[in-house]
N, C-alpha and C positions, 0 to 999 in steps of 0.2 A: 504494500500500500504506500503510495506517495504521500509525503508530508507536505501539506499546503502551507505557504507563508501566511503570516497574519494579514487580515484585511486591514484597510486603512482605519476603519472604525475600531477594530480590536486593538490595533497598535496605539491609537489615541487613548482608548479607555485604559490600557495597561500603563501608559505614561502618566495619566492622571492618578491612577491608583498608586503607583510608585511614589509620586510626589506627595500624596496624602499620607502614606505610610512614613515617609522620611520626615514629615513635619510633626510626628508624635511629640507632644510636649512633656513626656515623662520617660525616665529610665526604669520606672517601677514595673511596667507591664511586661508580662510574658504571654506566650500563646502556645496552644497545642491542639492537635486534632487526633481523633482515634480512627480516622478514615471515613468520616461522614462528610456531608456538605456544609459543615459548620466548623468554626474555629472558636475555641474557648479562650477568653482573655482572663488572666489571673494576676494576682499580686505576687510577683516573682520573689522579692526579698523575704516576704512572710513565708512563702512556701519553702524556699531554700533553707531558712532558719529552722522550720519545722522538720524538714527532712534530715538536716544535720543533727538535730537533737534526737530524733527518733533512731537514727543509725547507732547512737551510743547506747540505746536502751533495748533494742530488739534484734534478734538474730535474723529472722525472716521478714524483710521489708515488704509492706503491701505495695501494690502498683501505684503509680502516680495518680491515676483517676480516683482510686479509693482515698488516697491521702488528701487530694483536693476536696473531696466530699466531706472527709472527717473535719477539716478545719474551715471549710467555707471560703476557700481562697479564690474561687471563680467569681470574677466581677461582672462578666457579661459574655454573651454568645453572639458571634457574627454569623448570620446565615449567608453563605456564599451562593452565587448564582450558578455554581458548578461544583462537581465532586472535588473534595480535597483528600487525596490519598495519603495515608500514613505509611511511610516507607523507612527503611533503615539504610544508613550509608553515608 
């Protein structure tokens, strides 16, 4: 299957999206997806501190989604207009 280049409208939309993301007014926000069409926005410093503290106390760490639920660190969800795949690498 041949890969098509971006259309003019797609390229313009992506450019605007990148500009908007680059203008984020905070270093506090983190994001993740579990492979859905949404992205979770969370309080990264609070989550990182919780994870670091928990690593000292438990042998088997819960997964990140469970930890976010435990402490309520998800601040918002962005519904994307397309699938967001969760991949490793």
